[in-house]
N, C-alpha and C positions, 0 to 999 in steps of 0.2 A: 633509256637508262639500262646499262648492262646488268646481267645477273650478279656479277661479282660486286658491283657497286651497291646493288640492293642488299646483298648479303652483308657488306660492311656497314651499311646504314642500320640494318636490323641488329647487328651485333652491338653497335654503338648505342642504340636506343635501349636495348636490353641491359647493357652495362650501366647506363644512366639511371634506369629504373631500379636496378639492384643497389645502386649507391644511395638512393633516397633513405631507406631505413637505417643504413650505416651512418649517414650524416645526422639523421634525427637522433640516433643513439649517442653520437658524439656530442651533440649539443644539449641533450636532455637526460638527466639522471632519474632513475626510478624513484618514486615517492610512495612510501608506505606509511599510513596513519591509522591509529586506533582511536576510538572515542566512545562517547555516550551521549544520549539525547533523551529528552522528555517533553511532553506536551499534552494536548487535548485532541480528542477524536470525536467527530460528530458522524453518526451513522444512521442508516435506515435499511429496510428490506424492500426488495421488489417482489411483492406477492402477486400471483395471478391465480384466482381472483384477487382484485386489489383490496388493500386494507388502508384505511385512513390512519396516518401516522404523523408524529413529530420526530425531530432528529435530536435524541438525547446526547448529552456530553458524557464522554468516558475519558479515561486516561490512557496514555501510551508512553512507554519508556523502553529503552533498549541499548544494546551495544553495537558498535559499527566497526567495520574494517574496510579500508579503502586502499586500492592499489592503482597507481598511475604509472604507466610505462611510456606513453606517448604524450606529447604536448597537446593539451585540450581534451584528452580522453583517458578514462580509467574505468575501473570496476568497483562496485560497492557491494558488500555483503552485510546483512544485519540479522540480529536475533532480538526480536521485540516482544514485549507483553502489551497486548492491546485489548481494550474493552469495546465491543461492538454490540449491536442488537437493535431494538426499536422500542418506541413508546407509542401506545395507542392514543388516537385522538377521538374523543367521544363527543356526541352532540350534547349530552348532559354532563355538565362540569363536575358533578359530585363523584364521578368515577375516575380512577386513574389506574394505569397498568403499564409497567415497564419490564422488559426482558433484557438482561445483560448477558452477553456471551463473551467469555474470556478466552483469548487465543494467544498461543505462542506462534509468531509469524516469522517466516524467513524469506525476505525479499533478496533477489540478486539483480542488481541494477547497472545499466550502462550509465556512466557519469561523464557528462560533457560540460566543460567549463570554459570561461573566458575571463581574462584578467590575471593580475599577479597578486599584489598585496590585498586588494579587494576583488573578490571573484563573484561572478554570476554563474549559476549552474543549472543544469537540467538533468534529472534522473528519470529513467524509465526501464521497466523490465518486469519479469514474472514474479509472483509471490505465492508461497504455500503457507497455510496456517493450520494449526492443530488446536482444536477446542479442548481446554483443560478444565473447564468448569462453567457454570451458569448460575444465575440467580434471578428471582422474580420479585418485583416490588409492586404490590397492588393493595388497594383499600377495600377489596372484596375478595371472596373466594371464587376463582374462575370456574371451579367444578360446579358451583351452585348459581352461576350467573343467570340461568334461565328462570330461576325462581325469585330473582330480585325485582322489587317494584321499580318501574320506570327504567329498567335496563334496556338499552337499545338493541333488541334482538332482530328487528326487521331491517331489511335493506342494508345489511352489513355482514361481513364474514367474521365469526368469532372463534372458529375452530382452532386457530393458531395459538390461542392463549392457553390451551390445555394440551397441546401436542408436544411430545418430547422431540428434541433434536435427533434426527436419524442419521445424518451424515456429519461426522465431526471433523472431517478434513475439508478445508476450503482451499480454493486456488483462484487466482485471478491476475489482473494486470495493475501495476502501480505506475504513476507518473507524477513528478513533482518539480517545482521550481523554487529557487532560493538564492541566498547569498552567503558568502563566507568572508570573514575578515581575519587576516593573519596578525595576531597580536605580536608575536615574535616569529622567528624562523621555525619553531617547533610547536607553538600553541596557536590555535585558531578557534573562533566562535562562529557558529552558523545558525541560520534560521531557514526553515523550509515549510512550504505548503504542499501537501501531497494528496492526490486523489487515488482512490482504490475502487476498482469495479470487480466484484466477485463473479466467477463463472460457474461456481458450484452451488447447488441447492442444499439448504439445511434439512428440508423435508423431502421424502421420496416424491418423484414426479411422474409416476406411471399414469396411464389413463384412468385407472380405478382410484387414484389418490385425489385428495382434496385440492392440492395446489399443482398447477403446471410449472410454476416457477416460485422459488423462494431464495433468491440470491441477494447478496449484500452489496452495499455501496457505502463508502465513508470518505470524509474529508478531514485531514489532520493538520495541525500546526505544531511544529516542534522547534525547540532551541537545542543546539548541540555543541559539544566541545570535542575537538580533535587534537591528538598529540602525535606529531610526526616522529616516527622511530627510525626512518631512513630517508 
């Protein structure tokens, strides 16, 4: 094959590849939607040394913005209020302790979807959260737990119940699956199950500190409404 023929083939291939996005833009119009969502969030902490826990229920709610430029792919940005934290699991049932951490979270997610009127979608991407408050619910005074009769002080870690949160900025990875149904061309209802794994620790994790790890994990279920503005 001559060099001139190879050159012509290369030019034709480059022209064909360049035409793909042009054709896609010709056949697909950008879609912009805003919305709101609300639901429940179950969370726990990964402590090292480990702590026996349950996964308490919290609330989550927020605003969403979605931009779709290509068929089957878009970007989602959210501003959410979410309750995370943990609930201690005791061998003696008369004691209870729950720590709730309130976050403003900002996920930015890739949005992959299939379908038209009814859609199946997958979202994934990074998330950053800012702790704006916390609360403790306990039927005893954690500062005096060592003086309480029958309190399980042996073979368990209790320091976390009296420690203040030292790192109030959290970050991690979110991934979720769900479905969306277009009620009309502009109105849609969605449901999503999402998993979050935190990469930051709420307590300091130096060698001299109590915990080597104190990062969070949560699973949420939300129902949302989206309004298409373009």
